[in-house]
N, C-alpha and C positions, 0 to 999 in steps of 0.2 A: 610950155610945160604941159605934159599929158595929164588930163583930169580923169579921175576915177568916177564912174557912175556909181550910184548907191549899190547896185548889184555887185559890181566888181570890187567895191570896197569891202563888202561883207564877205565875198568869196576869198579875198586876199587875207582878211583877218582870220577866217576859218582855217585857211591853209597854214597860217603861222601857228595856230593852236594845235592843229592836228599833226603837223609835220608833213602834210601832203602838199603836192604842188598845186599852184593855182589852176583854175579851169573846172572841168566837170567834177573831178574828185572833191575839190573844195566846196563846190556848190552842194554836192551830196552831203558833205559833212554839215553844212549850214542847215540844211532842211531836215536832217534826220533827228527826230526827238530822242532825248536821252532819258533813261529810266535809272533811278538811284534808289537803292535800299538803304534806309537810314536806321542804324542800330542805336537805340537808346536804352535807358533803364530807369529805375525809380530812385536813383541815388541823388546826392546833393547838387550835381550840376544841372538838374532839371532839364533833361534833353527834350522832353515833350514841349516845354515852353520855348526852347531855342528852335525846335523844328517849326513851331507855329510862326515864328518870326521869319525864318528863311524860306519856307515852302512857297508862300504866295509870291515872293520876289522872284524865285527861280522859275516858278510856273509861268510867269509872264515872259521868261526868256527861253522857253522851250525845254525845261528840265522838269520831269515829273518825279517827285519824291514820294516814297511810301515809308511810313514809320512802323517800326517793329521793336518789341522788347524781348522777342523770343529767339534764343540761339538756335532753335530748331530750324530757322530759316537758312542757316548755314548748311545747306545741302545742295548737291549738284543740280537738281531739278529747279529749285527756287532761284539759285544764282544764275542759271541759264536764262532767266527771264529779265535780267537787269544788265545794265552796262557798267555799273559802278556800285561799290559798297562804301558808304560813309559811316564811320564809327565815331560816336560821341557818347561814351558810356564809361562806367567803372565796373566792368565785368572781369572778375579775377581769374576765371578758369575757362578753358576751352577743351572740348573732348578731342581725342585723336581724329575721329571722323569729321568733326567740324573744322578742325585745323586743316586736314587734307582737302576738304571741299573749298576752303578759302584760298589755300595756296595753289590748288589746281586752277581755280577761277582766275587768279591773277596771272599765273604762268601761261594760261591760254590766251591772254590778252585783256582780261577784265581790269577795270580800274579800282584802286583802293584809295580812299581819302580819310585817313585817321586825323581827327581834330582834337587838339588840346589833351584832355584826359585819356584819349585813346592810346596815348603812349604809355599808359600805366595799366592797360588791359592784359589779360591772359598771361599772368605771371608764370604759369607752368609751361609756356611755349617759347623757347629760345628762337624757334623759327619765325614766330610772329614778331618778336622784338627785332630780329634782323630784317624782316620784311618792312617794318615801319621805318627803321633807320636809327633808332635809339630808344631808350626807356627813360621815363620821368624819374627824377631822383628827389628833388626838393623844390620849394618855391618860397618867395616872399610876395609882396604885393606893391602896387604903385601905378602911377601914370608914367608912361614912357613912350618913346617913338622908336620904331624899328629902323635899322639901317639896311637899305637894299644893296646887296653886294653883287648881284647878277642882273642888272637892269635890262640886258639884252635877251634874257630868256623870254620865250613867248608868253609865259604867264605874267611876267613882271613888266613887260613893255608898256610904257606910258603911265604906270601906276605911281601914285604919290605914296610915300611912307605912311603907314598907319600909326596914329597916336591915340592911345586909349588907356583907361584903367584896366589892368589885368593882373593875373598872377605871373610872377617873374620866374618861369620855369627854368630849372637847370636839369640837364639830361646826363645820363651815363650809358654805358654799353653801346657806344657809337659804332655804327656801320660806316666805314669810310667810303663804301661804294655808293655814293650819293652826290648830288650837286646842291650846295647850299645857295638859296636865293636871297635870304635876309637873315640878319643877326640882331640880337638884343645886346647892346653894349652898356657896360657900367664900369665902376672902378675895379671889378673883379676880372674884367676881360670881355671877350666877345663870345656870346652863347649862340650856337646855331639855332635859328628860330623857325624858319620856313625852308623846306627842302623838297627835292624830288629824287626819285630813283627808279630803276627799272628792274623787273623780275620776270625772266623769260620774255614772253611777248607783251606782258602787262606793265603798267606804270603805277607808281605810288606818289601821291602828293600829301605832305604833312605840314601843318602849321601848329605852333604852340599857342597861337591866339585862341581866345574863345571861352574864358571862364564864365562870364555872365552876359546879361542883356546889353551892357554898355558897349561891348565889342560886337555882339551879334546884330545890334541895330546900326552899326557903323557901315555906311555905304561902301567904303573901301574894303572892309572885311567881306561883305557880301559879294563884291566883284572878285575878290581874291579867291574865295571858295568856288564861285562859278567857273572861273578860269582853271582852277585846280581840277575840278570835276571834268571839264571838257578835255583838258590835256591828258588826264589819267585814262579817260574813256576812249581815246583815239583809236585803239586797236581792239575794242571790245567785240567778241564774236557775235553777239546778238545784233549789233549794227550791220555787220556783213551779211548775216542771215536774212535780216529784214529787207535788204535790198533785192533779194532774189525772188 
């Protein structure tokens, strides 16, 4: 049996996450640092505290995150400096200029990672709701385990189902142009829970996990978000520019 050296193992894993072939392109993906703009706010989900949990974990894995609570960062110049935008906030409105900057960023290859309450942001933007893939409708609470329905997707390969206390999100305004990776199942049926979709050259990763520290401290959740960021950022223009 052929054995993989550590370098080849990392390169092969990188290729799976990026969609690139193994070899030089995969090695470049592995070595390129990623920059993420994390949008939070001062609302009840306490984004700054969740950022403080995740930031040092991902920093050790080559992902540099910057925290902001300013929607003014949604402009072409600022977004050109990052590979991915992660949203974990309860911001209800987005201006036409900010909406265009975000849509253009993703369409050009940038990554978007909306987490949990981000599916209830920007109520005035049907384009954003379609970009995310659905909108939050209601929730209960409880301890539950997700069901992985797409174990062969690069993000989910080898992952164990997450079990945690969280809010039991139910969504509406579903965009069927997506690939569901995991569901939350109960006596009401199966609720899409984690999914991915594409928009132009860009990619979107969403998960409904993430109400409080019980999930954010879960190693499985941290790895899921890391993989979501890497998958979503695969075609980011800044990465291509930084190689030249």
